[in-house]
C-alpha positions, 0 to 999 in steps of 0.5 A: 480496487480489491485487486489492487489491494491484493498485489500490496497485500502480496508484496507485504507478505514477502516482508512478512507482514500480514496486510488486511483489508477493513471494511468499508475503508480502502487500502491495506492495513495492519491488525484490523481487529486490534486497537493498533491498527494501522494503515501501511497503502493508502489508494484512490480513484480519480475520475475526469472526462469519462477517464478512470484512474487507480492509484495506490500509496504504499508508505515504504520509507515514509517520514511519518512525521508528516501525518502528525498534523493531519487525519490521513484519510479522514480516519480518525483513531487510526494509525500510519505505518511503513514498511520501515518503521515495521521492519525496523530498517530502511528497505530498498525500494526498487525491490519493493518495486519489482515485487509490485510489479510482479504480483500487479502482473500475477493479480492482473493476469498481464505482462509489463513491457519494461521501459526502465530498469527497476 
């Protein structure tokens, strides 16, 4: 999970954002030590029949109004944000995907064999 967080931290750094970890909570956050702390990327693990899957949800151009009626990830008193909200403009999702693949390869020391054009 820490490696997945690192992939996202590196990705959003390309957009001028300083992603951080929040002690005891998975995901990537902005401004952790402030009252304006907000989550930009959720992460999770699923295990079934001895198989473990890890995943993340990076908010890129997410409609954040859906979060008004819930407590995201069960965490109270912390906000949710997106790249678009932080940067004040719509973000090219294809570009974000390419950055994620690049940093995933770097952090996990692996290479992707593309089956589609990102």
